[in-house]
N, C-alpha and C positions, 0 to 999 in steps of 0.2 A: 651778852657774850656767851659763847659756848662753855660748858663745864670742862673740868680738867681731863675728862675721859674722851672728849670729843675733839677731833682735830680742828684747829682754827681754819676757817675758810678764807682764802686769800685770792684776790683777783689781780692778774697781771695784764695790763694793756700794753700794746707795743711789744708783744712777746716774740715777734720775729725780727725785732730790731737789734741794734748792737748791744744795748744794755739789757733789753728784755730777755734775749736768748740766754745770756749768762746768768741773769737773776733766777730764771726758772730752774736752770741746772743747779744753782746754789741751794734753792729752797727745796729741791727734791731730796736733798740729803737729810732733811729734817722730817722725821716720820710723824711729828705732831702737827704738821701743816698740810692741809688739802688745797691743791692749787687748781684754779680755774683760769683759763686764758681767753682773752678777747682778741681775735685776729681777723683781718680782712680776708685772708686766704689760708684756710687750714692746711692746705697742701704744702705750705712753706715751712711748717713745723718739722723738725728733724724726727725721723722715724723712732728714735730711741725715747722720745718724749710723749708721743701721741697716746700711748696706752697708759700713761701715768698721770695725766692731767685731764680735767674736764675742758672741752673746747666749745666755745661759742663763736660762731662766724658772723662778723658784721663790723660795725663801726660806731663811733660815739655820736653820729648824727641820726641814728635810728633809736627812737625811744623804747620801742618794744624789745629791741636787741639788748639795750642797756638794762632794762628791767630783768630780763632773763639772766644776763651775765652777773648781775649784782645780788641776785636772790641768795639770802643767807650769808652774805659776805661780811667778814669782820673788818679786814683791811684791804683797801683798793689802791693799787699802784698805778699812778698816771705817768706813763713813760712815752707820751705822744708829743711830738713837736715837728715843725718844718724848718727847712733851711732857706726859706724865702724864694723858692723857685717859681711859685705862682704869685701873680700880682695881688691876689686877694688872700694870701695865706694868713695875714694878721687877723682878718675878720673871721676866717675859718677857725683859727686857733682860739679866738675868744668864744665863739659859739660852741666849739667842742668842749672847752673847759666848763662853760656854764651848764651845758647839758649833763656833763659828768657829775658835777657837784649836786645838781638837783636830783639826779637819779640815785646817787649815793644816799642822800638824805631820805628820799622816798623809800628806799630799800632798807633803811635802818642800819646802814654801815656805820661803824664806830670811827673809822679813821681813813683819811686819804694821805698817801705818801707821794710826793711829787719831786722829781729831780729837775732842777732848773740850772741856771748859769750864774756865776759870780759877776758882780758888777753893780753900779749904781745908775739911777735914771739919768742923772745929769750928763754922764759921758757915754751912755749905752748906745750901741749900734742898733739899727732897725731890728735885726734878728734878736739881739739880747733883750731889747725892749718888749718884744712879743713874749719872750720867755718870762720876763718879770710880770707882764700883764696876766699871763696864764696863772702864775702863782697867786697873784692878788685875787683873781676871780675864783680860784679854788678855795681861797681862804675867806670869802665874803661873809659866810654865816657861821662864825665860831661858836655860837650858841646852839647850833644844830648838829655840827660835825667838826671833828678836829682835823686839822691839816698839818702834816709835818713836811715842811718845805726845805729839802736839801738843795744846796747851791754849790756847784763845782765849776772850776775853771777848765784848764786843759786836762783832759783825761788821757793817761798814758797806758796803753795796752796793745797787744798785737791786734791789728785790724782797726784800731781807732783812727779817725781822720787826722788828728793832731800828730799821733806817733808816725803814721805813714808818711806825712809830709816831712817831718824831721828826719826820719830814716832815709827817705829817698834823696833829700837834699844833701845830707851828710855823705851818703854812699857815692853819689854821682858827681859831686862838685868838690875838688880839692881846695878851691878858693871861691868865696862868694862875695859879690858886691851886694850889700844888704841895705834895706831901707831903715829909716830912723826908728821904726817901731820895734826893731829887735832889742832895743833897750827897755821896752815896756816891761813892767814887773807883773808877775802872775804867781800863783801858787798851785803848781800841777799836783795831780793826785792819781795814784795807780788804780787801775780798774778793779783790782781785788779789794782795795780799801773802799771804793765806791759800793761794791756789792755788800761788803760787811756792814756799812752804815745802813744801806737799804734794808737788809735782812733784820738788823737790830731794831729797826723802827716798828716792826710788828709787835714786839713785846715791851716797847718803851713805856715806862711807868710815869707818864705825864698826861694830864688831861687838857691842858691849854694848847693852843696853836704854837708851833715852834718854827723859827727860821734857823737853819743849821748850816753854816758855811764850813765846807770841808776842803782840806788841802794840806800839802806838806810844806817844805821850806820855800821861802820867797826867792824867786829867780827871774832873771830877764830871759827873753827868748834866745839871746846871744849865749847866755850861760847854759841854757838847755841844749843848744846845738853843740856847744863845746864839750859838755859832759857826755852827750850821746856819742860823739866821735871818739872820745877816750874809751868808752865802754866797748866800742866796735874796733878799737885798736887802730884808729885812723888819726892822722894829723890834718886839721882843716884850718883855713884862714878866713876870717870874716872881716869885711871892710865896709862899715856903715857909710852911706852917702846920703845927702839930703835931697837928691833929685828923683828918687823912685817914689812915684805917687802910688796910692792904693790900687789904681787900675793897672799900672805897670807891674806892680808887685803880684797882682792876680795872674797876669799872663806869665810872669816868671814861674809861678807855682804850677800852672797847668802844663808847662813844658817839661818840668822835671819831676812832677809828682803825679799820683793817680787821680787827683780830684779834678772835676770838671770846672769850667770857668765860673758858673754861678755859685757853686759851693766855695770855691777859692775866694771869690769876691766877698761872700758873707763872712768867711773866716778872717780875712785881712781886715775888713771893717771892724770886726770885734777886737782884733789884736792891737788896734790903735789906742785902746783905753786899758788902764790897769784893772786887773781882776784879782784882787787880794781879799783875804778874809775880813769881814766887817764885824764879826762877833766870835766869841770863844765857846759857843754852845756845843760844838762837837766834843770838845774836851770835857765840858761840864756834864753833858747828857750821856756820852759814850766813852767814859774813861778807860774802858777795856780795849779800845781801838787806838793803836798807835800807828799813824800813817807811815808807810815806807818812804824812804827818801826817793827823790827823783831818779837817782842813779840806779837804785835797786829796782824800781819799776821798769826802767829801760832794760835792765838785765833780764828781768822776768819775761818781758815782751819778746825780746830777741830769742830767749830760750824756747818759748812757744813756737816761734817761727821756725827755728832750726829743727824742732821735734815734730813739725807738721801737725800741730795741735791747736789751730786757730778756730775757736768756737764760733766767732761772729766777726763781721766786718762793718765798717761805717756805711756801706752801701747795701746792707741786707734789706733795709726797709726805709720808707719815708712816707710823708703825707701826700705824695703825688706819684705820677707814673714813672718818674725817673728811676725808681728802684723797686717798683711793684709790677708783677706780671699777672695779676688777677684776670685782666681782660685781654691778655696777649698769648694765651696758651693754646690757641687753635688757629692755624693758618688756612682754614678752609675757604676763606674769602679771597685768598690771593689769586690773581689772574695770570701772573707771569711766573714761569718756573724754569729752573735749570736742573735737570735730573741726571745723576750719574749712578751707574750700577757696576759693581765689582764682584766677581765670583770669589767665594771664600775658599774654595779648593780644600775642603775638609778642616779648615780652621774653625774652632769652636766659636759660637756666638758669644760666649762668655769672654773669650780673649778679645774679640772685636769690640765688644762693649767697653772693656777695660781700656783698650786703645783709644776709643772715642773719648772716654772720660778723662784722658790725660792731656787733651788739647789745651792750648792757651798757657798763659803764665810763662814760666821758665822753659817749658817744653816747646812752646811756640806752635807754629802751624806748618811745620816741615819745610818744604821747598818754597821758593819765591818769597823769602823773608823780606827782601827789600820792598816788594809790592805791599805786603801786609803792613810793614812799618810806615811806608808812605801814606797808606790809607789811614793808619792810626794818627799820624801827624796832622793830616788834613782835618780829620775829625776833631782833634784837640783845638786846632786853630779856630774852628767854627763853633766851639763851645761844647763839644761832645766829650766822651770819656777817653777815647784813644786806647791804644794797646797797653799802656803802662798801668792800667788799673789792675792787671794781673788776675789772680784767682786766690781764693781763701786757702785751699789746701791742695797739694798735689795728689792726683788720682781719685779724689772723692768729690762728687757733686751732689747737690740737693737743689730742689726747686727754690729759686730766688738767688742762687749764687751768681756771682759775676765771673765771666770768662772774657777778660779783656773788654772789648766793646760789645760783647754779647751778654745776655742774661738767660739763665736756665729757666725755661718756661714749663718743661715737662720732663719727667724721668720715669721710664719703665725699665726696671733692671733687666739687663741682657736683651732688651728688645728695642728701646727707643730713647733718644735724647733729642730734645727740641730746644733750640736757642733762638731767642728773640733779639733782633738787632737794636742796640741803643745808639747807633751811629746817627749823625745828622744827615738824613736823607729825605728826599721828597716822597715819602710813602712809608709803608711798614714792611719789614723784611724778617724772614725766619730762615734758619738753617737746620734741617732735620736729618737725623741719621736713623734709619729704620733697618733693623737687623733681622734677617731671615736665616734659616738653616743653611741656605746655599749661596746667599749673596747679601751685600750691603747696598742699600739704596740711599743715596745722599741727595737731598733735594733742597735747592735754594728757592724759597717762595718770596714773591714780591707783590704787594698791593700798592700800585702807584697812586700818587696824588696829583691828578690833573696831567696836563701836557708835559710839565717839567719832570714828573715822575717817570713817564714813558721814555722821554729823552735820556734821562739818567740811566735807566735799565739798559737801553740799547747801546749807550755809549760805553758801558763797562762790560758788555758781553764778550768782547775779545779777551779781556783779562780773566773773566770767569772761565773761559774755555781752558786756559792753562792752570789757573789756581785751583779751581774746584775739581777738575779732572785729576790733577796731581794729588790733591788732599785725600780723596777717596782711596786712591791706590796706596798711598803711604800709610793710611790707617790700617789697611789690611796687611801690608807688609810688616808693620810694627807689631800687629797682633800675632803674627807668626813667630815673633821672637819672645813673646810673653810666656 
């Protein structure tokens, strides 16, 4: 271990994900810690962080990359997992965890810290079982490396999948017919408390492996939605019925919340089983941390939303292409394009860029709202993200951010914004805004997949004529008002 005058070297994997982004920000406040991050795409790191951390680009399936990332590391955070969108995600999770443990041992790391999920094998969903297996694999060689395995249930924070589901349901539905699983018990925990536990693991004075269950008071999901509605000043009525199957519940969620169908299905499957603390190790090992109540965590999450200070969201990153844009930041291969040019008439490129960056979310897409909403609804029905995914913050974009059913693939300040389509379409699509001193060039790029892709493109061309022409004009008009 490093001496007292040398900063502890810490590796954070998954540093562009929901937990990872926030953990890096938390650790940066401690001058006695030197941070290294392992990311698939370094461009997704926020600009304020890149010059304060060491960056290794790669993944846990590359042995040489892991060797480089773990060199001289004392504590390694494993914050990587999938939500089951790929058929073989369980095998990939096993291999990833095994590679990581072996690499940590070879590099001489002292400790692995892993954040998994609450639950027991007997009633675990497929996704939770993979999380449990990951923890077991990381802990396989306690004689060679220590593993601190934190286990959390529902995490409440601005941008978390669980909180966004609760918030959207409560805000949109005065009365809800709910499935039986709303009576299932869990112990939610606020994101700030999760970060406190993670950070405290670095200097935990324990040598043996530890499984640490974390959470606040025990509540049912019905209790959680009722308390959330009270915090928001709303009166809501929940009517449990026995006829809503997990599949029907998933479709209910995708219609009224930002999550796509596969994520909704994984979450609903997990909600059928109780996820309560199985040990009191959190209180024993971290007596200085007193978890905030669920109500307080909701209040803090809403405050972050209202102040437009959302650091990360559930869709920032994942183990698949659903939320990653590493391979989608260049539309050069597209063969079909819709190009619109609008003169700026002495409007500054800075104002136009600001106008472009305000698209999506509450701002919307200017005119033809009904067409945008119809496209979003169709996308949701077929398993896509739809429009109600919204955006992380108003006015600010970074690579990897979601803008409704688009993903930010490239940002060049005051010059270019490139969006990659995550709609369910027969091909790949981008929407590019290229800003010059005298004009805005807006281009819809499309790389069709087979005959169906071409038929799709030509069938929507009449709509593109109105929607995209109007969008480019409205962006410039809005820039004039900035």
